[in-house]
N, C-alpha and C positions, 0 to 999 in steps of 0.2 A: 385366227385370233391369237393375241399374245397370251401365252399361258401364265396365269397368275400363280403366285407362290404364297403359301401359308406362312405368316410370320407370327409366332407366338410371343406372348409377353415375357415368358421365361427363357427366351432364346437370346443368347448373347451374340456379340459381333463375330466371335470366332466360330459360332455354330451355324452361321448363315451359309447356304450353298455357295460354292465358288463359281459364280457365273461369269464367263469371259466378257470383257468390255465390248461395246459395239465396234470399236476399231479392230479388235481381234476378229470379230465375226466378219467384218468386211474385208479383211486382208488375209491374216494367217489361216483362218478357217477356210476361206475360199481357196487359197493356194494348196492347203493340205488335203482337203476333202473333195474338191471339185475341180478336176483338171480342165474341163471344158468351159469353166467360167459360168455355168448355169447357177443362178442364185437360188434355185429351188432348194438345194441341199441345206444351206445355212438358214434360209427362211424357215424351213421345216423344223429346225431345232427350237425356234421360239414362237412359231405360229401354228395354230391348229390346221390340220389338213382341211382344205376348203376348195371346192370345185368352182373356180372362177368362170370356167368355160372359155375355150379357145376363141370363140366368136363373140365373146361378150363385148358390148359397146360401152359398158360402164367404166368410167375412169376410176371411180371410187366405190367401195362397197361398205355399207354401214357396219360399224363395229358396236353392237348394242351394249355390251357391258360398260364401256366407257363413253358411250354416245359420241364416239369419234368415227372417222372414216379411214379405211385402209386403202392405199393406192393399189389399183389392179396391176400386178406385176407383168401381165401380158401386154399392157399398153404403156406403162410408165417406167419400167425398168428398175434397177436396183437403187438408183439415187433417191427416188421418191420414197421407196420402201425404207431405205436406211434413214432418211430424214424423219419419217414417221416413227420408226423404231426408237430413235434417240429421244424423242419428246413424249412418247406414249406413257400415260399414267400407269399402265399395267406392266411396263418394262421393269423387271426385277431390280435393275440398277436405280430406278426412280422411286421405288417403294421405300418410305421411311423405315429405318431399321430400329425397332423398339428394343430397348435394353432393360434388363431386369434391374429394379431399384436396389436389389440386394447384392448385385454384382459389384465387387470391390475392384478398384483400379489403383495403380501406383501413382503416387504424387511425391514431389520433391519439395522439401522445405529448407530454406536457408536461414540460419541463425544470425543474429547481429554480429557475432564474432567471425563470420565468414564460413563457419562450418555448416554442413548440411547433412540431411539424412532422408532416406526414402521411406515412406509409410503408405499403407493402404488407405484408400479414400472411397467413400460411397455417398450418394445423395442422402442427406439426413435433414428433414424438415425441422425437427426439434433443434438441432444444432444451428441451423440457419436462423431460426427465430431468436435463439439466445445471442447469436452473433449480432443480429440487428439491434437487439436491446443494448448490447455493449457499444455498438457503433454510435447510436444516437444519445445514449446516456453518458458514457465515458467521453466520447468525442465531442460532447456539448453541441450537437447539431440540432437545429430546429426541426420539429417533427414534420413540418410541411416539406422538408427536403426530400422525404420519401416519395413525393409526387413530382419531383424534378425530372424533366424529360431526359436530361443527360445522365442522371443517376440510374433511371430505369433502363436506359440503353446500355449502360455499363454493366448492370447486373445481368441483363439478358445475354450480353456477350460472354460473361463468365459462366453462366448456367441458365439456359433458357427455360428450365423447368421451375425456376423459383417464382413463386407468386407473392408479390409484395403486398402488404396490407395497406390500408389507408392510414392517414395520420391519426385519425380518431381511434382506429383499431390498435395501432402501436402504442398510443398513450394508455389505452386500457390494458395492453399487454404488460406495460411497465408496472401498472398498479397490481396486476395479477402476480407478476414475478415478485414484487415487493411483499405481498401478503403471503405467498408461498415460502419465500426465504425467511420471512419474519417468523413463521410458524416453526421452521426448522431451528432457527437461532433461539427461539423461546424455549424449546425443549432442552437445549444445552445450558442456557443461562439460568434457567429455573432449577437446574440440578444442584442440590446442596453440595455436591462434591466439586463443583466448578468454582474455583476461587477467582473472583472478579475484582479488577482494579479499574477505577473510573478516572478519567480526566475530563475536565470541562472548561469551557470558555464562553464568553458572552460578547455580543456585538449588537449595535443599534443600526438599523437600516435608515439611512438618511432620507430616502424617498418615501418609505412606508411609515416612518416614525414608529417602528416596532422593535422592541428589544428581543433578540433571539438568543437562545442558549443551546449549545451543542454539547452532547455527552458522548464520549467514546468509551467502550468497554474493551479492556485488555485481559487476555487470559491465555494460559498454556494448557493444551489438551493432554490427555493421558499418553499420547505418543510423543510428548515433549516437543510440540510445535507451537510457536507463539502466534497468536492471532490478535487482531484489533478490528472492532466493528463500531461504526457510528450507530448508536441506538436511539438517539433523540436529537431533534432539531425543532424546538418549540418556542413559542412566544412566551416571554416572561414579562409580567407587568412592569416591574422596576428592577433596579439593581440592588434593592434592599435585601438584607440577609434573610428576612422572613419569606419573601417571594421566591428567592433563589432556592432556599431550603425546601420549600413546599414543592416546587417544580422538580427538584432532584428526587424527592421522595416519591412523587407520582411516577417518575420514570422507573425507579427501582421497583415499585409495586406493579406497574404495567408489565414489566418483563419478568416478574416473579422471582427476582434475584434474592437468594437466601444466604449468600456467602460473599458479601461485599467486604473485602479486607481493607482497602485503602482508597483514598481519593486524593488526586494531585491537582492542585489549583495554584493560581498566581498568588503572590504574597500581597494580600490586601486585608484590611481590617474587616471589610464586609464578608470576605470569604472565610475568615476565621470564625466570625459569628455564625455564618451559615453552617459550617462544619459542626459547631457546638450544638446546634439544633438537631442536625441529622443523627449524630452519634447517640442521642437520647432515644431515637426511634429504632435503632439497630441493636437488638439484644445479642449477647454472646460474642462481641468483638473483643479483641485483645486489650486487656487493661482498661476496659470501659471506654475505649476510643481515644486513649491518651496518645497513641501513635497512628491513629487513623489518617490524620492529615499529613500528606507529604508535600513539602513546599517545592515549587517548580525551580529546578536548578538553573535553567536557562534564564528565568526571570531574575534570579538573584545575581547571576553574572552580569546581566544587563544593568542592574542597580549599582554594582561595584564599579563597572567601567564608566557609567554616567557620572558617578561621584568624582572620578578623576578628570573627566573631560569638561566638567563645569568650570575648571580653571582655564582661563583664556591663555592659550599658548600663542605667542606672537606669530610664529611662522605658520602655524595652522590657521589662525584667524585670517592672515593675509591671503592664503590660498583659498579659503572658503569664500571670501569676498570676491576674489577673481573669478571663481567658477560660477558664483551666483550672478555676477555681471554678464558673463558670456552666455549663460543659459536663459537669460531674461528676454532674448530677442531672437527670432528665426534668422534675421539677417546676421547677427553676431555669430550664431552657430555656424552659418554658412561660411562666414569669413574665417572662423577658427579652423574649420575643416580644410579650407584652402591653405591656411598657415601651416597646418600639419603636413600637407603635401610639399609646400615650399621648404619646410625644415627637414624633409625626408624622414618623417616619423613613420616607422614601420608598424607600430602597434595598431591592432584592430579595435582597441577600446576607444570610448569617447567619454567625455566628462559626465560623471554621475551626479544626480541631484542628492539632496540630503533631507531626511525626515527627522525632525527634532526629537521624537520619542524613541528613535531607534539608533543606538550607537553604531551598529554595524553599517548603517548608511554613511556615517562619517568615515568609517574605515574604507568603504568602497569609493567614496569621493577622493580620499587621499591616494588610494592605489591607482585609480583611473587618471588622476592628474599627474601622478609621478610617471606613469607610462608615456605621457605625451608632454613631458616637461619642456622639451626643446621648442615646442610650438608657441609657448607663451611670449617669449621675446619677439618672435616673428610676428605674432598677432599684434603686439604693441606698436609695431611699425605700420600696420595696416589700419589700426583704429586709434587715432590720436586721443580719443576721449577715455580710453581704457585706463591709462596711468593717472589721468586727472581724477577719475572716479574712485578707483581702488586705492590710490595713494602711492603704491609701489608695485612694480612688476615682480612676480615671484622669481627669485634668483637662485643661484647654485647653492648658497648657504641655506636658503629656505628648504630646498629639496633634500639636502643632507639631513636636516632635522626631521623632515617628513619621512625619510627612509627609516630613521631610528624609531619614530613613533609607530610606523607600520609594523616593524619587527616586535615592538612591545605589545601592540594590540593583537598581533597574529595569534598569540597563545589563547586569548579569550575567544577569538573567532573560531578557532579549531575546537575549543571546548564546547562552545555553543552548538556547533554542528554535530559533535559527537553525542552530546546528551540529548539531542533532539531526535535521535533515532528511535523509532517505535516498532521496527520490524524484527528486532532481535533483543534479547535481554541485556541491559547495561546497568541494571540496578546494583549489581555486585561491584561495579567499578566506582561507586559513589565516593568512597573514602579516598581512593587513590587520586581521583580527579580533583577533589577540593584541596588535598595536600599539595598537589602539583601547582595549583593556583597560588597557594600560600607561599610556596618556595619561589615562585616567579616574582611575586611582590617583594619578598624579602631580598631577593637578588638585586632589585632595582631601587630599593629604598635609599641606598647611599649613592646612587648615580645622580650627578649634578643635573642631568637633563630631565629627570623624573622625580627627584626627591620632593618637589613642591606638590605633586599630585598623589604619590603613592600612600602617604599617611592617611589621607581621607579614604582612599580605596581600601586600605587595610582595616580601617575602623568599620566600614560597612561590611567587610568580609567577616570580621570578628563577631558582629551582631548576630549573624546566622550560623557561622561555622567555627567560631573561635572556641566554643565550649562544647565538649562532647555531651554534656547533659541536656543541651538544647536540640540535639539531633535524635531523630526517631530510632528506637531500638531495631527496627526492621533494617536500617542501613547497616548496622553492625552484624545482624544476623546474616545478611547477604554476604558480607565479607567472610564470615566464618564458613559459610557454605560454598565459598569459592575454593575448589581444590588447589588452586595455585597460592592461596593466601593462608586461610585457616587462622589459628591462634597466633602463630609466629608473626605474621604480618600485622595482626590486630594489635599486638604489643607495640610494634613500630609506630603504628598510627597514633595510639594514645601517648606514646613517649614524645612524638613530634608535636602533638597538640599541647601537651604540658610545657614543652620547651618554649613554644611560641607564646604561651600565656605567661611564662616566667620572665617577663622583661625586667622586673626589679631584682631578679636573682635571689629571691627569698627562699626558693627551694634549691637544695643541693642536688647533685646528679643522682645520689643514692635515693633521695626522697622521690625524685621523678621516676626512677626505675621501680621503686616499690609501689607507687600509686598506679603506674601503668599496668603492672602485674595484677594488682588488685582489681582494676577495672576490667581486665580481660577475664578474670575469674567471675566477676559479677555478670558480664555479658554471657559467658558460657552457662552460668546457672539459669539466667533468664531464658536462654535458648532451650535448655533442657526442660524447663517448665513448659515452654511453648510446645516442645516436642511431645510431652506427655499428653497434651490435649489431642494430638493426632493419634496417639495410642488408644485413647478412650473412644475416639470416633472410628477407629479402624475396625474392620470386620473381624480382625484377630485380636483378642484380648491378651493381656500380659500373661495370663495363666495358660492360655492355649498355645502361646508362642514358646513357653518354657517346656523343655523336653522332660516329661515326667518318666518315672521308672516304667510305668505301663507302656508308654509310647516307645521306650527303648526296647522293652521285651518284644513288642510288635515288630520293631526294626530287626532284631536278631534274637528270637525267642529260644534259641537252642544254646546260647552262650551266656550263662549267668555271670561268669567272671567279667566279660566285656560289658555286660549291662551294669554291673556294680561300678566299673570304672567310669562309665558314661554319666552316672549320677553322683560321682564323688566330688565333682568340681575340680578335678585335676587337669582339665583341659580348658581352653579358652571358651567362654560363654558365647553362644550364638543367639541369645534371646533378643527380642525386639528392643527391650529396655536398654540393651548395651549398644545398639546400633549407632547412636549418635556419638557415644564416647569412643567406640572403635574407629569411627570415621575421623574424629578429631585427633586421635592418637597416631594415625598414620601420617607419614611425612608428606608435606605439600608436593604436588607434582612439579616437574620442571617447566620452565617457561617455553611456550610454543606459540609462535605468531599466529598459526592457523587454528589455535585451540578454540573449541566451541563448548561452552559450559553446559548447554542443554544436551549435547551429544554425550558428554562425559557422564552426566547423571542418568541418561537413558541407558548407557552401557553398564552402569554400576548399580542400576535399580535392583538387580537380583541380590546383590550383596547388602544393600541398604534400602530395602523397599519403602519403609515408612519415612526415613530421612529424605529419600528421593522425592517422595510426594510432598513433603514439607518444603524442600528446596524448590520444587516446581511452582508451588504457590507463591513463595516469596520472590523468586526471580522474575515473576511477571509484573512486579510493581514498577511504576513509572516515575522517573525523576524530572519529567518535563510535560507541560501541557501542549507542546507543539503539535502533537497528533490531533488534538481537538482544534487548536488555533488555525492549523493549516486548512481546515475545512472551509474557512472563509477565504475566498481568493483575494489576494492583495490588490487594493485599488478598487476593483469592481464590487467586492464584498457581496457577491451572490445576487442581490436584487437590484435591478436598475430602474430608472424612472419610467420605463416602458412596460414594466411587469409588476405594477403595484397592486393589481387585483388578484394575484395568486392566493389561493387558500393556503393557510399555514399548514394544513394537513397534507396538501399536495406537495408543498415545498419539502416537508419532511420525507415524504415517500420518494421524491426524486433524489434528494441528497443521500438518503440511506441506500437507495438502489445503486447509485453511482459508486458509492464506497464499497458495496458488497461485490460489484462486478469488476472494478478496476484491479489491476495487478501491480500498479506502480503509483507513486504519488503524483497526482495531477490536480490542476485547479478545479474548484468546485463548479457545479453546473451554472451556466450563464443564463439559462432560461430564455434564449433569444427567440422571440416571436412564438412562444408556445402558450401564451396566456389565453388565446382563443380556444385552445383545446383543453388546457388544464384548469381553467377557472370553471370547473365542472362540479357543481354541488353534489351530483349523484356519485361521482368518484370519491369525493370526500366522505360522503355518508357510508359508502361501501367500506372504506378503510376503517372508519370509526367502529362500525358494526362488527367487522371481522376481528378487530383488536379486542372488543368487548367479549365476543364469543370465545376467543382464545383464552381470555382470563377465566371465564366461567368453566371452560373445559379443563384448564389447569387445576382449578380448585376442586372440581369433582374427582379428578384423577389422583388428588392428594399431593400434587407437586407443590 
């Protein structure tokens, strides 16, 4: 009989006995241990001693443990025995080697930049489950894909021990994850010490005829790391101020938010009215909510540029008509692509379309057309109707003007991209960005190519940013709390704003200088008043922060002379009340391209603990609603005609889950073919009940 080998669950690959292969037994073992070629020696190593009997007529003997038969070596020789040995289930080489789940292995990971590192890996069912949630939620895969035969085969090839759930199970896993993560996030957002800044946007589903509102919470944690989380994606009855305000207050209440400092919304009268309703329901906010509303900077830039583009530019209009004509037909597009080849155009771009409400689409149209400018003349030769329809083929002079227009608009494009960032603080750059735009407009207002459009753009700019009294105090607070700027740069800001406003030259240079200095002092006083509210809320009161004589004696109770010196005021004060002034009195730090303002405040929190906390709360404010707006995927806008029966509660769970799982900015969930799984009333009820219970728990705990 073949000798069996005990394989324990905690035995790793290296711990298994080193059994020679069958080839070794048939050759090397035979040559080394059996000079006469008798197979009995090597057979005996792996077979129990058994008396076949020299006169046995049996060709095979039953092998009861495996219900196999063993060839009789006296009649069949080594070939038959060797054949049996190679295929026998009790051959140690054929016994599956079980490995301990806890045994770690080495794995190699390659980063996008080409660098790689080795790390230990072990089978982890929890990690696999989370990775599956990320794959199907972030990757926007339909849940039925988990039952795809090719996907199952692929997973088995990677790790045969993975047990894939059904599509119904993974949909419930998503809900479970959402509720679990929601509870964790609730504990943080309901903490009064967490300063929260909200952004919001609305959208109407054309197929469902439902108005949706998305709310994103932005905050900086105590370790000076910035976060954003989608916390609401709900149906709102109308776009009226009352309905929007009610839904926003419900969101704030459901999450137990007690320290909502600001809300950033698009510039619309409805939003202004909604904000006025909300601030009345939020006690304790700065100056009764006067500065609660932060206007979306990207939206204002959009208004400024559109004001200029409303003027019909001859060269631009001609190119717009040409692109519109070509893109109107698949055959024309095909012909234009051939014209690109014939004209030896090397650009990989193609003509972009234009969205009337988005000026950046006009910029992309101009840029894409400029890159393939040589193809237009060639196309006119292949399509005789082209020139007759558009009137004139875009020429060299047209593209010269297009180039100038692109250079002019490039500034606004870059500003829009910069202020749309929500992964790092940029609120402190507000003043420098708007003044850069003002300087750009001023530089082109005397340019013959743009002087017809710049005045209207400047008028729109002045409406929102021309007067510092119309800008939120928080904007100026953030500038003062930027170690690169402080009061010195603040004075430059006010001076420039006053100069731009002094078109009629009614103020002298000295008057401008005096007013700018007075405004800086005014903002510093307001910031100091705001700072004192942090002192009051701090665990350390002003009195406990001041070093009393008793505290000094405890510090050095054997030296009365030194104790007297410490209480005499002959040395710089280190009290909390002086933290802000000490910070402002220090010189601004030098310019550093790799400078990170959160890192600076984290490193200097020991010197200015309460100022650092105040800076952390202010720097988390948002100057754009793009973080919320990007939640709607462009074009598809979340809900398609095939997914109209999704519960709004399930929609919110999916959108929030994707946002919490993803590590980069991706389009929102497409819901492709998941309605049969997610149009589940039980799941919706589970979510609503869990949220209700979470609110009750929070109230009982005093949060």
